[in-house]
C-alpha positions as CSV (number, residue, x, y, z in Angstrom):
1,M,27.0,29.6,-80.2
2,R,26.9,26.8,-78.3
3,R,24.0,24.7,-77.5
4,G,24.4,24.9,-73.9
5,T,24.5,28.9,-73.6
6,R,21.3,28.9,-75.1
7,V,19.6,26.5,-72.7
8,L,21.4,29.1,-70.2
9,C,19.1,31.6,-72.1
10,K,16.0,30.3,-72.4
11,M,16.4,29.0,-68.5
12,L,17.1,32.5,-67.3
13,A,14.2,33.9,-69.8
14,T,11.6,31.0,-68.1
15,M,13.3,32.4,-64.3
16,A,12.1,35.7,-65.2
17,C,8.5,34.7,-66.6
18,A,7.8,33.4,-63.5
19,T,8.9,36.1,-61.6
20,A,6.4,37.8,-63.5
21,V,3.5,35.4,-62.9
22,A,4.7,35.3,-58.7
23,T,4.7,39.4,-59.0
24,G,1.2,39.5,-60.6
25,C,2.5,40.9,-64.0
26,A,-0.5,39.7,-66.5
27,G,2.6,38.1,-68.9
28,C,6.6,37.8,-69.3
29,S,6.0,38.7,-72.9
30,L,6.1,42.7,-71.1
31,L,9.0,41.9,-69.3
32,T,11.7,39.1,-71.1
33,P,11.9,39.5,-75.1
34,P,11.4,36.4,-77.3
35,L,13.9,33.6,-76.9
36,S,15.2,34.7,-80.5
37,E,16.3,38.1,-79.4
38,V,18.1,37.2,-76.2
39,Q,21.9,38.0,-76.7
40,A,24.0,35.4,-75.7
41,P,26.8,36.7,-73.2
42,T,30.6,36.4,-74.6
43,V,32.3,34.4,-72.0
44,H,36.0,34.1,-72.0
45,Q,38.1,30.8,-70.6
46,T,39.2,32.0,-67.6
47,I,41.3,29.0,-66.8
48,D,44.7,28.0,-67.7
49,N,44.4,24.6,-70.5
50,S,47.4,23.2,-68.8
51,L,45.4,22.7,-66.0
52,L,43.0,20.5,-67.7
53,V,42.6,16.7,-69.3
54,T,41.3,18.2,-72.8
55,P,42.5,21.6,-73.6
56,G,39.4,23.9,-73.6
57,T,37.4,21.2,-71.7
58,L,36.1,21.0,-67.9
59,T,35.9,16.7,-67.5
60,V,33.4,15.9,-64.9
61,A,33.1,12.4,-63.5
62,L,29.7,12.0,-61.7
63,D,27.3,9.0,-60.7
64,T,25.4,8.7,-64.0
65,S,22.8,6.2,-61.9
66,D,22.7,8.5,-58.7
67,A,19.1,9.7,-60.0
68,P,17.8,12.6,-59.7
69,Q,21.6,13.9,-59.5
70,A,22.1,12.5,-62.9
71,M,19.9,10.5,-65.4
72,S,19.4,9.9,-69.2
73,S,16.4,11.7,-71.1
74,A,14.2,10.5,-73.3
75,D,17.3,11.3,-75.8
76,G,19.8,9.8,-74.4
77,E,20.8,13.3,-72.7
78,L,22.0,13.2,-69.5
79,V,19.9,15.4,-66.7
80,G,19.9,16.0,-63.5
81,Y,21.3,18.5,-60.6
82,A,24.8,17.5,-60.9
83,V,24.6,17.9,-64.4
84,D,23.6,20.7,-64.6
85,V,26.0,22.3,-61.4
86,A,29.1,20.8,-63.9
87,R,27.6,23.0,-67.1
88,A,27.2,25.4,-64.9
89,L,30.9,25.1,-63.6
90,S,32.1,24.8,-67.2
91,Q,30.0,27.9,-68.2
92,K,31.8,30.2,-65.7
93,L,35.1,28.8,-66.7
94,G,34.6,29.7,-70.2
95,V,35.2,26.4,-71.3
96,D,33.1,22.9,-72.9
97,V,32.4,20.3,-70.4
98,Q,32.7,16.6,-71.3
99,L,30.7,14.1,-68.5
100,V,32.7,10.5,-67.8
101,S,30.7,8.2,-65.6
102,A,32.2,6.8,-62.5
103,S,30.1,5.1,-59.0
104,S,33.7,6.8,-57.1
105,P,36.5,9.9,-57.4
106,D,39.2,7.2,-57.0
107,K,40.0,6.1,-60.3
108,P,38.8,8.8,-62.6
109,I,40.6,11.5,-61.0
110,T,44.0,10.0,-59.8
111,S,43.9,8.0,-62.9
112,G,43.8,11.2,-64.9
113,E,40.5,11.1,-66.5
114,A,38.6,13.7,-65.4
115,D,39.4,16.6,-64.4
116,I,37.0,16.9,-61.4
117,Y,34.4,14.2,-59.6
118,L,31.0,16.1,-58.5
119,G,29.1,14.6,-55.6
120,A,32.5,12.9,-53.6
121,A,31.6,12.2,-49.8
122,E,33.9,12.8,-47.3
123,D,35.5,9.5,-46.8
124,D,35.9,9.4,-50.9
125,A,39.4,11.5,-49.6
126,G,42.2,10.0,-49.3
127,S,45.6,9.2,-51.2
128,G,45.8,11.3,-54.1
129,V,42.3,12.8,-53.7
130,T,41.0,15.7,-52.4
131,V,37.1,16.1,-51.0
132,T,36.8,20.1,-51.2
133,G,33.3,22.3,-50.1
134,T,29.9,21.1,-50.3
135,Y,28.2,21.4,-53.7
136,L,24.8,18.9,-52.3
137,E,23.4,17.9,-48.8
138,S,21.3,14.7,-48.2
139,A,19.4,12.9,-45.0
140,T,16.6,10.6,-44.1
141,A,13.1,13.5,-44.5
142,V,10.0,13.6,-44.0
143,F,7.6,15.3,-46.8
144,G,3.7,15.6,-46.6
145,T,1.8,18.9,-45.7
146,R,3.0,21.2,-42.9
147,P,1.3,21.2,-40.0
148,A,-1.2,24.3,-38.9
149,S,1.7,25.5,-36.4
150,G,4.3,25.5,-39.4
151,A,7.1,23.2,-38.1
152,L,6.7,19.8,-37.9
153,T,7.6,18.0,-34.5
154,A,8.3,14.2,-33.3
155,D,5.1,14.5,-31.1
156,D,3.6,15.1,-34.6
157,L,5.0,12.1,-36.3
158,A,4.0,10.1,-33.2
159,A,0.6,10.5,-33.6
160,A,0.6,10.4,-37.8
161,T,0.5,7.5,-40.0
162,V,3.6,7.5,-42.3
163,G,4.7,5.4,-45.5
164,V,8.1,4.4,-46.0
165,Q,9.7,1.9,-48.2
166,S,9.7,-1.2,-46.8
167,G,12.5,-2.7,-45.5
168,S,14.8,0.3,-46.3
169,A,17.3,2.2,-43.8
170,T,14.8,4.8,-43.4
171,E,12.3,2.1,-41.8
172,E,14.1,1.4,-39.3
173,V,14.5,5.2,-38.2
174,V,11.1,5.9,-38.9
175,Y,10.9,2.9,-35.9
176,N,12.4,5.1,-33.8
177,V,10.1,7.5,-34.0
178,V,6.8,6.6,-34.5
179,P,4.5,3.6,-33.0
180,T,5.4,0.6,-35.1
181,S,1.3,0.6,-35.6
182,Q,1.3,4.0,-37.5
183,V,3.9,3.0,-39.9
184,R,2.8,2.3,-43.5
185,T,5.2,0.2,-45.5
186,Y,5.1,-0.3,-49.7
187,A,7.1,-1.7,-52.2
188,N,8.9,2.2,-53.2
189,I,9.1,5.2,-52.8
190,N,6.3,6.0,-55.5
191,E,3.1,4.2,-54.0
192,C,4.4,6.3,-50.6
193,F,3.4,9.5,-52.5
194,D,0.7,8.0,-54.0
195,A,-0.9,6.4,-50.6
196,L,0.6,9.8,-49.4
197,A,-2.1,11.4,-52.3
198,A,-5.0,9.2,-51.5
199,G,-5.0,10.4,-47.6
200,E,-3.9,6.7,-46.6
201,V,-0.4,8.3,-44.7
202,D,0.2,11.4,-43.6
203,Y,3.2,11.8,-44.1
204,V,6.0,9.7,-46.1
205,A,9.8,9.1,-44.8
206,C,12.9,8.4,-47.3
207,D,16.1,10.0,-48.8
208,A,16.4,13.9,-49.0
209,T,16.8,15.0,-52.5
210,A,14.6,11.4,-53.7
211,G,11.5,12.7,-51.9
212,A,12.1,16.5,-52.6
213,Y,12.4,15.4,-56.7
214,L,9.2,13.4,-56.3
215,A,7.3,15.9,-54.5
216,R,7.4,18.4,-56.8
217,A,4.8,16.2,-58.4
218,Q,2.0,16.8,-56.1
219,R,0.1,19.5,-54.4
220,D,0.6,20.9,-51.1
221,V,3.2,18.7,-50.4
222,S,6.7,19.6,-49.5
223,F,9.9,18.8,-46.8
224,C,9.1,18.8,-43.4
225,G,12.3,18.1,-41.8
226,A,15.3,15.9,-41.4
227,L,15.2,12.8,-39.3
228,S,18.7,12.1,-39.2
229,N,22.0,14.1,-39.2
230,A,22.9,15.6,-42.7
231,D,25.9,14.1,-45.3
232,A,27.5,16.6,-46.9
233,Y,28.9,15.5,-51.0
234,G,31.2,18.0,-51.9
235,I,33.8,18.5,-55.1
236,A,37.0,15.7,-55.5
237,F,40.3,16.9,-56.9
238,S,43.5,15.1,-57.5
239,S,45.5,16.0,-54.7
240,R,48.4,18.1,-56.6
241,A,45.8,20.0,-58.7
242,T,45.9,22.7,-55.9
243,E,45.8,25.5,-59.1
244,L,42.6,23.8,-60.8
245,A,41.0,23.6,-57.5
246,D,41.2,26.9,-56.9
247,D,40.0,27.9,-60.2
248,V,37.2,25.8,-59.9
249,M,36.3,26.7,-56.3
250,S,36.2,29.9,-57.5
251,A,33.5,29.9,-60.2
252,F,31.5,27.3,-57.9
253,S,31.7,30.2,-55.0
254,Q,30.5,32.7,-57.7
255,L,27.3,29.8,-58.3
256,E,26.9,30.3,-55.5
257,S,26.7,33.5,-55.0
258,D,25.2,34.7,-57.4
259,G,22.0,32.7,-57.0
260,T,22.7,29.9,-60.5
261,L,23.4,27.4,-57.6
262,D,20.1,28.1,-55.9
263,A,18.1,28.7,-58.9
264,I,19.5,24.7,-59.9
265,R,18.6,23.3,-56.8
266,C,14.9,24.9,-56.8
267,A,14.5,23.6,-60.0
268,W,15.1,19.8,-59.5
269,Y,14.5,19.7,-55.4
270,G,11.7,22.2,-55.0
271,D,12.0,23.8,-51.5
272,L,14.3,21.9,-50.2
273,P,16.9,23.9,-48.2
274,S,20.3,23.9,-49.2
275,N,21.5,23.4,-45.1
276,L,19.9,20.7,-44.3
277,E,21.4,20.3,-40.8
278,D,19.6,22.9,-39.7
279,Q,16.5,20.9,-40.6
280,L,16.1,18.0,-37.7
281,I,12.7,17.9,-36.6
282,D,12.3,19.2,-33.1
283,G,12.3,16.1,-30.8
284,V,14.2,13.9,-32.7
285,D,17.7,12.6,-31.6
286,P,19.3,10.9,-34.6
287,A,22.0,9.0,-31.8
288,A,18.7,6.8,-31.3
289,A,19.2,5.0,-35.0
290,E,23.2,5.3,-34.2
291,D,22.3,3.3,-31.1
292,H,20.3,0.7,-33.0
293,G,23.1,-0.2,-35.2
294,L,22.0,2.4,-38.2
295,T,24.9,4.0,-39.8
296,F,23.9,6.2,-42.2
297,D,27.2,7.0,-44.2
298,D,27.6,2.9,-44.2
299,D,24.3,2.2,-45.8
300,A,25.6,3.2,-48.7
301,T,27.4,-0.3,-49.1
302,D,23.4,-2.3,-49.3
303,D,22.3,-0.9,-52.0
304,E,25.3,-2.6,-53.4
305,D,24.0,-5.9,-52.7
306,G,20.7,-5.1,-54.1
307,A,18.8,-3.8,-50.9
308,D,17.2,-0.7,-50.2
309,T,16.1,0.5,-53.1
310,D,13.1,2.6,-54.1
311,T,10.9,3.5,-57.4
312,G,9.9,6.8,-58.1
313,T,8.5,8.6,-60.8
314,A,8.3,12.2,-60.6
315,A,5.9,14.0,-63.1
316,G,7.1,17.6,-63.9
317,T,9.7,20.1,-65.5
318,S,13.7,18.3,-65.5
319,A,15.6,21.6,-65.8
320,T,18.4,21.1,-67.7
321,G,20.7,23.7,-67.7
322,A,23.0,26.8,-67.0
323,G,26.1,26.3,-68.7
324,T,27.5,25.0,-71.5
325,S,28.4,21.6,-73.5
326,D,28.8,20.9,-76.9
327,T,29.6,17.1,-75.6
328,D,26.9,15.8,-72.8
329,T,27.3,11.8,-73.7
330,A,28.9,10.6,-70.2
331,A,31.7,7.8,-70.9
332,G,33.3,5.8,-68.5
333,D,33.0,1.9,-66.6
334,D,29.3,2.8,-65.9
335,S,27.2,2.1,-68.8
336,S,24.0,1.7,-67.5
337,T,21.8,5.2,-66.8
338,S,18.5,6.3,-65.4
339,T,15.6,7.3,-68.1
340,A,13.8,10.5,-68.1
341,S,11.3,10.8,-70.2
342,G,9.7,14.0,-71.9
343,S,9.9,16.7,-69.2
344,S,9.2,14.0,-66.3
345,A,12.2,11.6,-65.5
346,S,11.3,7.9,-64.4
347,T,13.7,7.0,-62.2
348,T,14.1,4.3,-58.8
349,T,15.3,6.3,-55.8
350,T,17.0,4.9,-53.0
351,D,17.3,5.9,-48.9
352,T,20.9,4.8,-48.6
353,S,24.0,7.5,-50.2
354,T,24.4,5.1,-53.0
355,S,22.6,4.2,-56.3
356,T,22.9,1.8,-59.3
357,A,21.3,1.2,-62.4
358,S,19.7,-1.9,-64.1
359,A,19.3,-2.8,-67.8
360,D,16.0,-1.6,-68.6
361,G,16.5,2.3,-67.5
362,T,15.8,2.2,-64.0
363,T,18.1,3.6,-61.2
364,S,18.5,4.3,-57.1
365,A,19.0,8.5,-56.2
366,R,20.8,8.9,-53.3
C-alpha cells in the first residue's frame, strides 16, 4: 500500500468524524472503523506511460517557496494546497508523484523536466507552454468578524480600523477605501492578526490565500470579501502535450466533481470561497486602485526585489493529503522552502502574486 494512499484513507476517516460532530453524533467510532481496518482502494493506472517524463509517475513542478501553497514540514516533507492537489491528481491517474521545485513553468515544462506545472498565471502561457483551467484564485482580501448584516460594505470599512502590512501593495489598495487615519500598519501579517485578536483593529487586509490560511487559527475570524479583482492560477503543460493535458484535466475535473478539491481547499484556506471574482465588497471599485498605478499582476516583480513581504505564522492542522506519493521530496533550481513545524506551519506571507524563501526557512505566500 502506498503511503499517500494511507494518508488519503486517514483524511477521509477524519472528514467523516468531523461530519459526525457537525451533525450532533456522540462519537465517530460508531460511524468509521479504526484506521487499521480501512482498506485502501484499488487504483489502476489510467494514463499511458508514453505521455509521462517518468513511467508510472506524474512529475509536477511547483513553486516550493509559495506558502501556503507549498512549504516544508519539520521533517522536510513538502506540504500545502498545491502539494495535496498534485497528490490527488496522481491518485486519480493511478500513478506516483514526483515534485520538482521551479519558480515558473517555462524551464521545467519546455525542457521536459516536468509533466505539468501547478500555479501558472495566464501570462505564463507563451512559446511552448499552455495554461489550462483554474486550480486556485487569489485577490486582495479583508478578514475579520462579519457584520451583523452579513455582508461587509465599503461604507463599513470606511468607518472601521484596518490593519495592513506597511509598504505592501495591499496598503495602497486599502487607502482607496479607508481614511488614512483609520489604517494601522504593521511589520507583517502576523502582527496584523495579533492586533485583530487584541481588538486594536476591526479588520485585516492582505492576500486572500495567505490571510485565509492564518485566519484558521483565530476564533470568529473569516473571509469578509475582496478589494481587488481575482487572479486565477492554472495548470501549465507543454503546448505539444495535448493528450497528457486531456488526461490530467479529466482527472482534475473529477477532483472538482467528487468534492476532493473542495476538501483540500477547506483544509488549507478554511471558508475562503473558490470563486473570488464574485466576492468583491459592495461599493469597492478595483479600477480605482489601477487608476493610482497599482497593477496587481505586476506586483509579482516587487517581491523579487525584497519588497512587499508579510510574515505570518498559523497554528492549526496542516493537511497532507488526498493522493499518492512514494517520493515527496522536491528537486530543482529552488532549494529553499518554507518551514512547517509539527501541526502548524511557520510561513512568511506576501500580498503580491509571488513568493520567495530565505535561508532561515521563512517564505512568502501567494
